[in-house]
C-alpha positions as CSV (number, residue, x, y, z in Angstrom):
1,M,139.8,37.4,73.1
2,G,136.2,38.1,72.2
3,L,135.2,40.0,69.1
4,T,134.2,43.0,71.2
5,K,137.5,43.2,73.0
6,K,139.4,43.0,69.7
7,W,137.4,45.9,68.3
8,L,137.9,47.9,71.5
9,A,141.7,47.2,71.4
10,L,141.9,48.1,67.7
11,A,139.9,51.4,68.4
12,V,142.2,52.4,71.3
13,L,145.4,51.5,69.3
14,S,144.1,53.5,66.3
15,G,143.3,56.5,68.5
16,L,146.8,56.4,70.0
17,L,148.5,56.2,66.6
18,L,146.4,59.0,65.1
19,S,146.8,61.3,68.1
20,G,150.5,61.5,67.4
21,C,149.8,63.1,64.0
22,L,148.1,66.2,65.4
23,R,148.3,68.5,68.4
24,Y,145.1,69.9,69.8
25,S,144.5,73.2,71.5
26,F,141.9,74.1,74.1
27,T,139.8,75.8,71.4
28,G,139.3,72.5,69.6
29,A,141.4,73.5,66.7
30,S,144.0,71.0,65.6
31,I,147.5,72.2,64.6
32,P,149.6,70.3,62.1
33,A,152.6,68.4,63.4
34,G,155.7,70.5,63.4
35,V,153.8,73.8,63.6
36,E,154.7,75.1,67.1
37,T,155.4,78.8,66.6
38,I,153.9,81.8,64.8
39,Y,155.3,85.2,64.0
40,I,152.9,88.1,63.9
41,P,154.6,91.3,62.9
42,F,152.9,94.7,63.3
43,F,150.4,95.4,60.6
44,P,151.0,98.9,59.4
45,D,148.0,101.2,59.4
46,Q,147.6,102.6,55.9
47,S,144.0,103.5,56.4
48,N,144.5,107.0,57.7
49,S,142.3,106.1,60.6
50,G,143.5,108.8,62.9
51,L,143.9,106.3,65.6
52,G,147.6,106.2,66.3
53,D,147.5,102.8,68.1
54,L,145.3,100.8,65.7
55,S,148.3,98.7,64.7
56,N,149.1,97.9,68.3
57,R,145.5,97.0,69.1
58,L,145.3,94.7,66.1
59,N,148.7,93.0,67.0
60,E,147.4,92.5,70.6
61,V,144.2,90.8,69.6
62,L,145.9,88.7,67.0
63,I,148.5,87.5,69.5
64,N,145.7,86.8,72.1
65,R,143.8,84.8,69.6
66,F,146.6,82.8,68.0
67,V,148.9,82.3,70.9
68,N,146.9,82.5,74.1
69,Q,144.0,80.5,72.7
70,S,145.9,77.8,71.0
71,S,149.1,75.8,71.7
72,L,151.2,78.0,69.4
73,G,154.2,79.9,70.8
74,L,155.1,83.4,69.6
75,A,158.3,83.7,67.6
76,N,160.3,86.9,67.7
77,N,161.1,86.8,64.0
78,E,160.2,85.0,60.8
79,A,163.3,82.8,60.8
80,D,162.3,81.2,64.1
81,A,158.6,80.7,63.1
82,D,156.7,77.7,61.7
83,A,153.9,80.0,60.5
84,V,153.7,83.7,59.7
85,L,150.6,86.0,59.8
86,D,151.4,89.3,58.0
87,G,149.4,92.1,56.6
88,V,148.3,95.7,56.5
89,I,145.3,97.7,57.8
90,T,143.9,99.0,54.5
91,A,140.7,100.8,55.4
92,Y,139.0,102.5,58.4
93,S,135.7,104.3,58.5
94,N,133.4,105.8,61.1
95,R,130.1,106.7,59.6
96,P,126.5,107.3,60.6
97,F,124.6,104.0,60.5
98,T,121.2,105.1,61.8
99,I,119.7,108.6,61.5
100,S,116.9,110.0,63.7
101,D,113.9,112.1,62.6
102,D,115.9,115.3,63.2
103,E,118.7,114.0,61.0
104,R,121.1,113.2,63.8
105,A,123.2,110.1,63.9
106,T,121.9,107.8,66.6
107,Q,124.2,105.0,65.7
108,N,127.6,105.1,64.0
109,E,129.4,102.2,62.5
110,V,133.1,101.6,62.7
111,S,134.4,99.4,59.8
112,I,138.0,98.1,59.5
113,T,139.5,96.2,56.6
114,V,142.8,94.3,56.9
115,R,144.6,92.5,54.1
116,A,146.5,89.5,55.5
117,T,148.6,86.6,54.3
118,Y,149.1,83.3,56.3
119,T,152.1,81.2,55.4
120,Y,153.8,78.1,56.7
121,T,157.5,78.9,56.6
122,D,158.4,75.5,55.1
123,E,156.1,76.1,52.1
124,E,156.6,78.4,49.1
125,E,153.0,79.4,48.6
126,A,150.7,81.1,51.2
127,E,147.9,79.2,52.7
128,W,145.7,82.2,52.0
129,S,146.0,85.9,51.2
130,K,142.8,87.9,51.5
131,S,140.9,90.8,53.1
132,F,139.0,90.6,56.3
133,N,136.5,93.1,57.5
134,G,135.1,93.9,61.0
135,K,132.2,96.2,61.8
136,F,130.6,97.4,65.0
137,T,128.1,100.1,65.8
138,Y,128.0,102.5,68.8
139,D,125.9,105.4,70.0
140,P,127.7,108.6,69.2
141,T,125.6,110.7,71.6
142,Q,127.0,108.7,74.6
143,N,130.7,109.5,75.0
144,P,131.6,109.4,71.3
145,I,135.4,109.0,71.7
146,N,135.0,106.0,74.1
147,G,132.3,104.6,71.8
148,E,134.4,104.7,68.7
149,N,137.4,103.1,70.5
150,Q,135.2,100.3,71.8
151,A,133.6,99.8,68.4
152,A,137.1,99.7,66.8
153,N,138.2,97.1,69.4
154,S,135.2,94.9,68.7
155,A,135.8,95.2,64.9
156,L,139.4,94.1,65.4
157,E,138.2,91.2,67.5
158,Q,136.0,90.1,64.6
159,I,138.9,90.3,62.2
160,A,141.2,88.3,64.5
161,N,138.6,85.6,65.0
162,N,138.0,85.3,61.3
163,M,141.7,85.1,60.5
164,F,142.1,82.4,63.2
165,N,139.1,80.5,61.9
166,D,140.4,80.6,58.3
167,A,143.9,79.5,59.5
168,V,142.6,76.5,61.5
169,S,140.0,75.5,58.9
170,N,143.0,74.2,56.9
171,W,144.5,72.3,59.8
């Protein structure tokens, strides 16, 4: 066997051995061996947002990000999960962001803060526990209710993406 063939065989063998240590998702994030499920309970809304479905919306985007965009399955309870993402919506604001010459808001900003903890169930300490913030602006002069709802959804998407990125950065 030539030297080149030996190196090629060694590289292929090494790749096969190492690929058994990690699973990969379609997003490019690797998941530790043994972590197959995640439990994401509803995050209570303690922000007094006035949006009765904010917890449901956050839960939906988190499940979409962690389950539908990785190889993790959704567990129905903490006892059946390999990882747990838990938290609370702590703050919600909808304030003028830009003011026109006649002192009218031309842009409002929705800002949402969520305190979350990410834990592997086989470990005693959390991987992380911190606050995440999402912000998005909208034009309050153009259908303000729909604008606020869309801005809230975009802020929640930012939060879910940041949580996911922080979770997979340790993988």
